[in-house]
C-alpha positions as CSV (number, residue, x, y, z in Angstrom):
1,M,40.5,-3.0,-3.6
2,Q,37.7,-3.5,-1.2
3,K,34.2,-3.4,-2.7
4,K,31.3,-1.6,-1.1
5,L,27.7,-1.2,-2.0
6,I,26.8,2.3,-3.1
7,P,23.1,3.1,-3.4
8,A,21.9,4.1,-6.9
9,L,18.5,4.1,-8.5
10,C,18.5,1.1,-10.8
11,F,15.3,0.5,-12.8
12,S,14.9,-2.7,-14.6
13,L,12.3,-4.0,-17.0
14,L,11.5,-7.2,-18.7
15,V,9.8,-6.5,-22.0
16,M,9.1,-8.0,-25.4
17,T,8.0,-7.2,-28.9
18,G,8.4,-6.9,-32.5
19,V,9.4,-8.2,-36.0
20,S,9.1,-8.4,-39.9
21,S,7.0,-9.0,-42.9
22,T,4.1,-11.5,-43.3
23,Q,4.9,-15.0,-44.6
24,A,3.2,-18.3,-44.8
25,A,3.5,-20.8,-41.9
26,V,5.1,-24.2,-42.4
27,S,3.2,-27.2,-43.7
28,Q,1.8,-29.9,-41.5
29,A,4.4,-32.3,-42.8
30,E,7.1,-30.0,-41.6
31,A,5.4,-29.5,-38.2
32,N,5.3,-33.2,-37.7
33,K,9.0,-33.2,-37.2
34,L,8.4,-31.5,-33.8
35,G,8.7,-34.2,-31.1
36,N,10.4,-36.5,-33.6
37,S,13.7,-35.5,-35.4
38,L,13.2,-32.1,-33.7
39,T,12.5,-31.4,-30.0
40,P,9.0,-30.1,-29.3
41,F,10.5,-26.6,-29.4
42,G,12.3,-26.9,-32.7
43,A,15.9,-27.9,-31.8
44,I,17.7,-30.8,-33.4
45,R,17.1,-33.7,-31.2
46,A,20.3,-35.5,-32.1
47,G,23.7,-34.7,-30.7
48,N,26.6,-33.7,-32.9
49,S,28.9,-36.1,-34.7
50,S,31.8,-35.7,-32.2
51,G,29.6,-36.4,-29.2
52,T,30.4,-33.1,-27.5
53,I,26.8,-32.1,-27.8
54,P,24.5,-34.9,-26.5
55,R,21.1,-36.0,-27.8
56,W,18.1,-34.2,-26.2
57,T,16.3,-36.8,-24.1
58,G,13.3,-34.9,-22.8
59,G,14.8,-32.2,-20.6
60,D,15.1,-32.3,-16.8
61,T,12.5,-31.4,-14.2
62,T,14.2,-33.3,-11.3
63,A,15.1,-31.1,-8.4
64,P,18.2,-32.1,-6.3
65,E,17.8,-33.3,-2.8
66,G,17.4,-30.5,-0.4
67,Y,15.6,-28.1,-2.7
68,Q,12.6,-26.7,-0.9
69,G,10.5,-25.6,-3.9
70,T,9.8,-22.5,-6.1
71,G,11.4,-19.4,-4.8
72,D,14.2,-21.3,-3.0
73,H,17.8,-20.8,-4.1
74,H,18.5,-23.5,-6.8
75,I,20.9,-26.2,-5.8
76,N,23.4,-27.2,-8.5
77,P,22.3,-30.6,-9.9
78,Y,25.7,-31.2,-11.4
79,P,28.2,-30.7,-8.5
80,D,30.5,-33.4,-9.8
81,D,31.0,-32.0,-13.3
82,K,34.6,-31.1,-14.1
83,P,35.8,-28.7,-16.8
84,R,36.6,-30.4,-20.1
85,Y,39.0,-27.5,-20.8
86,V,39.5,-23.9,-20.0
87,V,39.9,-21.3,-22.8
88,T,42.5,-18.6,-21.9
89,A,44.5,-16.0,-23.7
90,E,47.2,-18.6,-24.2
91,N,45.1,-21.2,-26.1
92,L,42.3,-19.0,-27.5
93,E,43.3,-19.6,-31.1
94,K,42.9,-23.4,-30.6
95,Y,39.2,-22.9,-29.7
96,R,38.6,-19.8,-31.7
97,D,36.0,-21.4,-34.0
98,V,33.7,-22.1,-31.1
99,V,34.3,-18.9,-29.1
100,P,31.9,-16.1,-30.0
101,D,33.6,-12.8,-30.9
102,G,32.5,-11.0,-27.8
103,A,33.9,-13.7,-25.5
104,A,37.1,-13.7,-27.4
105,A,37.4,-9.9,-27.1
106,M,36.9,-10.3,-23.3
107,I,39.7,-12.8,-23.1
108,Q,42.0,-10.5,-25.1
109,K,40.9,-7.4,-23.1
110,Y,41.5,-9.2,-19.7
111,P,44.1,-11.9,-20.5
112,E,45.2,-12.4,-16.9
113,T,41.7,-12.8,-15.4
114,F,39.0,-13.7,-17.9
115,R,38.6,-17.3,-19.1
116,L,36.0,-19.8,-20.1
117,R,35.6,-22.9,-17.9
118,V,34.0,-25.3,-20.4
119,L,32.0,-28.1,-18.7
120,P,30.0,-31.1,-20.2
121,T,27.1,-30.0,-22.3
122,R,23.7,-30.7,-20.8
123,R,20.4,-30.1,-22.5
124,P,17.8,-29.8,-19.6
125,H,15.3,-27.5,-21.3
126,T,11.7,-28.5,-21.4
127,A,8.2,-27.0,-20.8
128,P,4.7,-28.1,-19.8
129,D,2.4,-30.0,-22.1
130,H,0.3,-27.0,-22.9
131,I,3.4,-25.1,-24.2
132,V,4.3,-28.2,-26.3
133,E,0.8,-28.3,-27.8
134,N,0.6,-24.5,-28.4
135,T,4.0,-24.6,-30.1
136,R,2.9,-27.4,-32.4
137,K,-0.2,-25.4,-33.3
138,N,1.8,-22.2,-33.8
139,A,4.1,-23.9,-36.3
140,T,1.3,-24.1,-38.9
141,R,-0.6,-20.9,-38.2
142,S,1.8,-18.1,-37.0
143,S,3.0,-15.3,-39.2
144,L,4.7,-12.0,-38.9
145,V,2.6,-8.9,-39.6
146,D,2.9,-5.1,-39.8
147,G,6.4,-5.1,-41.2
148,G,7.6,-7.4,-38.4
149,N,6.1,-5.4,-35.5
150,G,3.6,-8.1,-34.6
151,V,2.7,-11.8,-34.7
152,Q,-0.7,-13.1,-35.7
153,N,-2.6,-16.4,-35.2
154,A,-0.3,-17.5,-32.3
155,F,-0.7,-18.0,-28.6
156,G,1.5,-19.5,-25.9
157,G,4.6,-21.5,-26.6
158,Y,7.0,-20.5,-29.3
159,P,5.5,-18.8,-32.4
160,F,8.1,-20.1,-34.9
161,P,9.6,-23.4,-33.8
162,I,10.7,-24.2,-37.4
163,L,12.4,-21.2,-39.0
164,H,11.5,-20.8,-42.7
165,G,11.5,-18.3,-45.5
166,S,14.2,-15.8,-46.4
167,S,17.3,-15.0,-44.4
168,E,15.6,-11.9,-43.0
169,E,12.4,-13.8,-42.1
170,K,14.3,-16.6,-40.3
171,A,16.3,-14.0,-38.3
172,M,13.2,-12.2,-37.2
173,Q,11.3,-15.4,-36.4
174,A,14.3,-16.4,-34.2
175,M,14.1,-13.1,-32.4
176,W,10.4,-13.5,-31.8
177,N,11.0,-16.9,-30.3
178,H,13.3,-15.2,-27.8
179,L,10.8,-12.4,-27.1
180,L,7.9,-14.9,-26.5
181,R,9.9,-17.7,-25.0
182,W,8.5,-19.8,-22.2
183,R,9.0,-18.2,-18.8
184,G,5.9,-19.3,-16.9
185,R,2.7,-17.4,-16.3
186,W,3.4,-15.4,-13.3
187,A,6.9,-14.7,-11.9
188,E,8.1,-12.5,-9.1
189,R,11.5,-12.0,-7.4
190,E,13.8,-9.7,-5.5
191,Y,17.2,-8.9,-6.9
192,T,20.0,-6.4,-6.9
193,E,21.5,-4.4,-9.7
194,V,25.1,-3.0,-9.6
195,V,27.6,-1.1,-11.7
196,V,31.2,-2.2,-11.1
197,V,33.9,0.5,-11.6
198,G,37.4,-0.2,-10.5
199,G,36.3,-2.9,-8.1
200,K,33.7,-0.8,-6.4
201,Y,30.0,-1.3,-7.1
202,R,26.7,0.4,-6.5
203,G,23.2,-0.8,-6.7
204,V,19.7,-1.2,-5.3
205,T,17.4,-4.0,-4.5
206,M,14.3,-4.4,-6.7
207,R,11.1,-6.2,-6.6
208,Q,9.9,-7.5,-10.0
209,E,6.5,-8.8,-10.9
210,V,5.6,-10.1,-14.4
211,F,2.4,-11.7,-15.7
212,F,2.9,-13.3,-19.1
213,N,-0.5,-12.8,-20.7
214,W,0.9,-14.7,-23.7
215,N,0.8,-17.9,-21.6
216,R,-2.5,-17.2,-19.8
217,E,-4.5,-20.3,-18.9
218,G,-7.4,-20.9,-21.2
219,G,-6.3,-18.1,-23.6
220,S,-6.1,-18.0,-27.3
221,P,-4.9,-15.7,-30.1
222,E,-8.4,-14.1,-30.0
223,T,-8.3,-13.4,-26.3
224,L,-4.9,-11.8,-26.0
225,D,-6.2,-8.3,-26.5
226,N,-2.8,-7.4,-27.9
227,I,-1.1,-7.6,-24.5
228,V,1.9,-9.9,-24.2
229,N,2.7,-9.2,-20.6
230,Y,2.3,-6.9,-17.6
231,Y,5.5,-5.9,-15.9
232,L,6.1,-4.0,-12.7
233,S,9.5,-3.3,-11.1
234,T,9.7,-1.4,-7.8
235,V,12.7,-0.2,-5.7
236,I,12.5,-1.7,-2.2
237,A,16.0,-0.6,-0.9
238,P,17.7,1.6,0.0
239,K,15.1,3.5,1.9
240,E,15.7,6.8,0.2
241,Y,14.8,5.4,-3.2
242,A,12.0,3.0,-2.1
243,G,8.8,3.2,-4.0
244,G,10.3,4.3,-7.4
245,G,10.0,2.1,-10.4
246,I,8.3,1.3,-13.7
247,L,5.1,-0.2,-15.0
248,V,4.8,-1.6,-18.5
249,H,1.9,-3.0,-20.6
250,E,3.8,-4.7,-23.4
251,T,1.9,-5.1,-26.7
252,L,2.1,-7.8,-29.2
253,D,1.6,-5.5,-32.3
254,Q,3.3,-2.2,-31.6
255,V,2.0,-0.7,-34.8
256,K,-1.5,-1.3,-33.8
257,E,-0.9,-0.1,-30.3
258,P,2.6,1.0,-28.9
259,R,3.9,-0.2,-25.6
260,K,2.4,1.6,-22.6
261,A,4.8,2.6,-19.8
262,W,4.7,4.6,-16.6
263,G,7.5,5.7,-14.4
264,F,6.7,6.4,-10.7
265,S,8.4,7.8,-7.6
266,A,7.4,9.6,-4.4
267,G,3.7,8.7,-5.0
268,E,3.6,10.2,-8.6
269,V,2.8,8.0,-11.6
270,R,3.6,9.5,-15.0
271,R,3.5,8.2,-18.6
272,A,6.9,7.3,-20.1
273,P,6.3,7.6,-23.9
274,S,10.0,7.3,-24.8
275,L,10.7,4.0,-23.1
276,G,12.3,2.0,-25.9
277,Y,15.1,1.4,-28.3
278,D,18.5,3.0,-27.3
279,A,17.2,5.2,-24.5
280,P,19.9,4.8,-21.8
281,I,19.0,3.4,-18.4
282,R,20.9,5.9,-16.3
283,S,21.1,3.8,-13.2
284,S,23.1,1.1,-15.1
285,G,25.8,3.6,-15.6
286,N,24.4,4.1,-19.1
287,L,25.8,0.6,-20.0
288,R,22.4,-0.8,-20.8
289,T,19.8,0.6,-23.2
290,V,16.1,0.0,-22.8
291,D,16.2,-2.6,-25.6
292,D,19.3,-4.3,-24.0
293,T,17.1,-5.3,-21.1
294,D,16.3,-9.0,-20.9
295,V,19.3,-9.2,-23.3
296,F,17.0,-7.9,-26.0
297,N,13.4,-6.6,-26.1
298,G,11.3,-4.3,-28.2
299,A,10.6,-3.7,-31.9
300,L,13.0,-4.8,-34.6
301,D,12.2,-2.0,-37.1
302,R,15.5,0.0,-36.9
303,F,17.7,-2.9,-38.1
304,N,18.2,-5.0,-41.1
305,W,18.2,-8.7,-40.1
306,E,20.2,-11.6,-41.4
307,Y,20.2,-15.3,-40.4
308,K,23.8,-16.5,-40.3
309,G,23.0,-20.2,-39.5
310,L,23.0,-22.7,-36.8
311,K,26.5,-23.0,-35.4
312,E,28.3,-24.7,-32.5
313,K,29.5,-22.1,-29.9
314,L,30.4,-21.8,-26.3
315,I,27.8,-20.0,-24.3
316,P,27.0,-19.6,-20.6
317,Y,24.8,-22.4,-19.5
318,N,23.6,-24.2,-16.3
319,N,25.0,-21.4,-14.2
320,F,23.9,-22.5,-10.7
321,E,27.1,-21.5,-8.9
322,I,27.2,-17.8,-9.9
323,T,23.7,-17.3,-8.4
324,S,24.1,-19.6,-5.4
325,D,23.6,-18.2,-1.8
326,K,26.8,-20.0,-0.9
327,Y,28.5,-16.8,-2.2
328,T,28.3,-13.1,-1.5
329,Y,28.3,-10.3,-4.1
330,D,32.0,-9.7,-3.4
331,D,32.6,-13.4,-4.4
332,V,30.7,-13.0,-7.6
333,L,31.9,-9.6,-8.8
334,D,35.5,-9.3,-9.9
335,N,37.0,-5.9,-11.0
336,Q,36.1,-6.1,-14.7
337,H,33.8,-9.1,-15.0
338,L,32.0,-11.8,-13.2
339,N,34.2,-14.3,-11.3
340,P,35.2,-16.8,-14.0
341,D,35.7,-19.6,-11.4
342,L,31.9,-19.4,-10.7
343,T,30.7,-19.3,-14.3
344,R,30.0,-22.3,-16.5
345,W,30.3,-22.4,-20.3
346,E,29.1,-25.3,-22.5
347,L,29.1,-26.1,-26.2
348,H,25.7,-25.7,-27.7
349,R,24.2,-25.2,-31.1
350,V,23.0,-21.6,-31.5
351,H,21.2,-19.6,-34.1
352,V,23.4,-16.7,-35.0
353,I,21.6,-13.5,-36.0
354,E,23.1,-10.3,-37.3
355,A,21.3,-7.0,-37.1
356,T,22.7,-4.0,-38.9
357,L,21.3,-0.5,-38.4
358,R,19.2,0.7,-41.3
359,E,20.4,3.8,-43.2
360,D,17.2,5.7,-42.4
361,A,17.3,4.8,-38.7
362,R,19.1,5.9,-35.6
363,H,20.5,3.8,-32.8
364,L,23.4,3.7,-30.4
365,Y,24.6,0.4,-31.9
366,H,25.5,0.1,-35.6
367,K,25.5,-3.7,-35.5
368,R,24.4,-6.4,-33.1
369,V,25.1,-10.2,-33.2
370,F,22.9,-12.4,-31.2
371,Y,23.6,-16.0,-30.2
372,I,20.3,-17.8,-29.5
373,D,20.3,-21.2,-27.7
374,E,18.6,-23.8,-30.0
375,D,16.8,-25.6,-27.1
376,S,15.3,-22.7,-25.2
377,W,15.4,-19.8,-27.7
378,N,17.1,-17.6,-25.0
379,V,19.6,-15.1,-26.3
380,A,22.7,-16.1,-24.4
381,L,25.2,-13.6,-25.8
382,V,25.2,-10.4,-27.7
383,D,28.1,-8.6,-29.5
384,Q,27.4,-4.9,-30.0
385,Y,29.4,-2.7,-32.4
386,D,29.8,1.1,-32.6
387,D,29.3,3.2,-35.7
388,E,33.0,2.7,-36.7
389,G,32.5,-1.1,-36.7
390,N,34.4,-1.7,-33.5
391,L,33.2,-4.2,-31.0
392,W,32.0,-2.1,-28.1
393,R,29.8,-3.9,-25.7
394,V,29.4,-7.6,-24.8
395,T,26.3,-8.9,-23.1
396,M,26.2,-12.3,-21.3
397,A,23.1,-14.1,-19.9
398,M,23.9,-16.7,-17.3
399,L,21.4,-19.3,-18.4
400,K,20.4,-22.1,-16.1
401,N,17.6,-24.7,-15.8
402,F,14.7,-23.7,-13.5
403,Y,13.6,-27.2,-12.7
404,D,10.6,-25.8,-10.8
405,L,9.3,-23.9,-13.8
406,P,10.4,-26.1,-15.7
407,G,12.6,-24.6,-18.4
408,V,15.8,-22.7,-19.1
409,W,15.9,-19.0,-18.3
410,T,18.4,-16.6,-16.6
411,D,18.7,-15.1,-13.1
412,L,21.7,-12.9,-14.0
413,E,22.8,-10.8,-16.9
414,A,26.1,-8.9,-17.3
415,Y,26.8,-6.0,-19.6
416,H,30.4,-5.1,-20.4
417,D,31.8,-2.0,-21.9
418,L,35.2,-2.9,-23.6
419,K,36.2,0.8,-24.1
420,L,35.6,1.9,-20.5
421,G,36.6,-1.3,-18.8
422,I,33.5,-1.3,-16.5
423,Y,30.4,-3.5,-16.4
424,H,26.8,-3.7,-15.1
425,V,25.1,-6.7,-13.6
426,T,21.4,-7.1,-13.1
427,G,19.7,-10.1,-11.3
428,L,22.1,-10.6,-8.4
429,I,20.3,-12.9,-5.8
430,N,23.2,-14.4,-3.8
431,E,22.3,-12.2,-0.8
432,T,18.5,-12.3,-1.2
433,E,16.2,-14.8,0.4
434,G,15.7,-16.7,-2.9
435,T,15.1,-16.7,-6.6
436,R,12.0,-16.3,-8.8
437,I,8.7,-17.5,-7.4
438,F,6.4,-19.0,-10.1
439,K,2.7,-19.0,-9.9
440,D,-0.3,-19.7,-12.2
441,E,-2.9,-17.4,-10.9
442,F,-3.5,-14.0,-12.5
443,P,-4.0,-11.1,-10.0
444,G,-6.1,-9.2,-12.5
445,K,-5.6,-6.3,-14.8
446,R,-6.4,-3.8,-12.0
447,Y,-3.2,-5.0,-10.2
448,F,-1.2,-3.5,-13.1
449,S,-3.3,-0.4,-13.4
450,P,-1.5,3.0,-12.9
451,F,-4.4,4.1,-10.8
452,T,-4.2,1.1,-8.5
453,L,-0.4,1.7,-8.4
454,R,-0.8,5.1,-6.9
455,R,-2.7,3.6,-3.9
456,R,0.0,0.9,-3.5
457,L,2.8,3.5,-3.4
458,S,1.4,4.8,-0.2
459,N,3.0,1.8,1.5
460,Y,6.5,3.3,0.9
């Protein structure tokens, strides 16, 4: 069936937040493992015993020949890598121990088309020196506050590079590391969001601007003013929807000060007080909740959290082909999932986190299982269950190494509904002029003011 682009208003947001109870930081002796037996960000430096996960050797900031610089489409630095094996419906049981439940369910749901191309594991994640230094400081000073809805005495870098305390505390620390992971200081991009139904898809092109106040140059825990980031997403096409979008001031401690958000369209800017938790994003076909965005964002207070351990699992990694401008959206988007011939899976150690809905809370999902990359602290996969305990939705983040940042992040996320057999993708850039542009300068708080925003909307 031929696919065609159907306009729809697709808002996107990139937000962060919350976590658990206060606990002491690690000792200096423990923190001294960072940069030694552990990477500067808390991963095990050594490879695994079988050699299928290599030793971390410092990350990779080398851009391939032909790359023009930040904002340019990334060139695959590993063009000669060949699959070690391919997981299919026929051999799933052979690899079942390393296949996350959601990925296994996708193979079983679409046995003729969905498969995992497993390529050699590479560990390219790294970050600038100031992030390394801040992470080292955070290890001995950071703690969770306000029942997990905030972090204190931390700035820049990862707040909890060495997980410690109870199972609940470790789980929430890991989630905070995802929420506050390194993604630069100032990032902007244009991208397309789509909903794929029976081979047809709809979407719009967005412009996204984010300033990560958490990583602000010269900042400190005292100068954060409780603001983690400023986020602005604006529709730029099609014309009939241009000028709509969302503005967010994301707070570090949401008990002290809840997230501030404004929706805007047709020159009007209005507060959006209910922007959080499982509120559906209508333009995603209701396949993505607000706290699904960025794979996970927001407060953790509606779930009970359990740390299930560090395990070897197959996750999407180094996905340069699926975001390459060599391909069109038709090439990338198959009927029920992304084109498996353009996706890359690798074996990595991941922190497995299980979140179960509290008895006194309400949420669309009864249980969520997160798979967090040990090197970059990105959530790579999420398995999401309904109130009857059935696996319902599967989220996949196509991680890759931004050698211009440097660091591992994602350009593309896919949200699959196993019951309906449809899916939503955000972050398509194959047909745009490039990928994220990274900058260091801060445009100023006024740039992200709702009052300034009203004047800027006059351009649409």
